[in-house]
C-alpha angles and dihedrals in degrees: 000000000000091000091051090048091054094048093047092049092047089057098038103043097061089050090050093048091050092050092051095043100044098044099133143101085004110042096233093161093053091048089048094052092045091054091047092045094050091048091051092045091052089054091047093052092044091057094057114102111266091236090069105031116179123234095264100185093049092049095045095048097047091044090061090054092046094051093046095042096097087062091053132050092312102184093047097039102050097062089045092050094046091049093047091047090056101040107035098058091044092053090048091051090049091061097037115108095230108071101171115105092004094144092047088054089051095045094052090046091053093043093058093040095053096036095053110012096043100038095044089055087074090070089058091045090050090051088056099057124090108293085006095157091058092046090053091049090050095046096043099045094039087057091049092047091052092048092049094046090048091051096051098039091046092048092049105037106007115131110137114071115234100201109355094176092053107031113000093190096063119091137190089242091055090047093053090045089053091052092050093046091050094049090051091047092049090052091049095049092043090055098041095045094039093230115185097253133094127241092265092055091046091055091047092049091050089052092050093046093051094046094049093041091055090047089053090049091052093048091055089046089053091051093051092046090052089051092046099240136117103211131021092227145320101256096113111045110226093015103056118224132351090263089057089054096046097045096095093038096059094071098031094065092053095055094046093047094053092042089055098046097037104034108021095042 
């Protein structure tokens, strides 16, 4: 599995770096996040029990608009999107012949839409702030560094289970290793990219990224456990599906975005 992880990362990371770096005039990063988000959302909807299928086309279409919204008229579009996401599926269900389980259909549609479409839009929003490219690099690769450190530390020294009822393989040792790896990575990227924060803030930001990334990982593990599956898919050898790869990134972008606009500014 480790060999597959390395090969997948060796292919995926250059594509990711290029999408972040060459984001204008063509919004490659937005397109990249939209493609990843739609793939993950497709996996999310496919996992839902067939008796309560979500409204896939509604969820997919609106998710694209959510992810791209920071590149558009953000303040105007978000209330419109949220309103549309609530009303349009409900109106459709009202006129659909099958009435049984209608609100479960709607609830799962909204869950995937907000969990992936809404939260992934924060990456695009972060790319749009001052020095946004550098902040995205820091947030993304600090998350990856934390994940990698947690994996190796947990595999080598992990003994005490972190959340046995949610993800039996995760340990406290791995979690602390992930926090340390993220703080070191945050310090490194802050220095290399000359971001306008001191070493103390860099360490704090690394800590926040790691904590929220691991919470995001646990949330996705809880979802999969509730659905009775191990991986969301097989798209990324060694990692599972796209949803398995994005789990820690969904929460990380949120905390970095608000740290930048509330604390740094």
